[in-house]
Steps between C-alpha positions, in 0.01 A plus 500: 500500500628285787206411725561520873797738485452849638543773238645816658555704184406513132724686255416596141774644277424742216787355292343151528125565480412136430587362847527599865680363804347353811728537802444254783553540875809275490666727239439275200339651192314369200440661162151444371345599168256788508445868442502797734125456531546135604754599765272777627204261524704250701627776729145621555382148580784470755422850638852632434618862502631667183846653472714620207859600433701700245582195286149472361416189697182468703506312827235393744579410861326295762325730747635513850 
């Protein structure tokens, strides 16, 4: 994870269950290894809100 950069979203994809994406405030993103549980734990630590879509992905958003 890139320290000091604000994460605004975390996305986990069911077709790629071994990594998730961190989306930063400037629009950049980074793929990091980890499971759905890892992504959920990070989202909880960052106090993000959960959202889903029809594609089977799970996404958390920064509150506010």
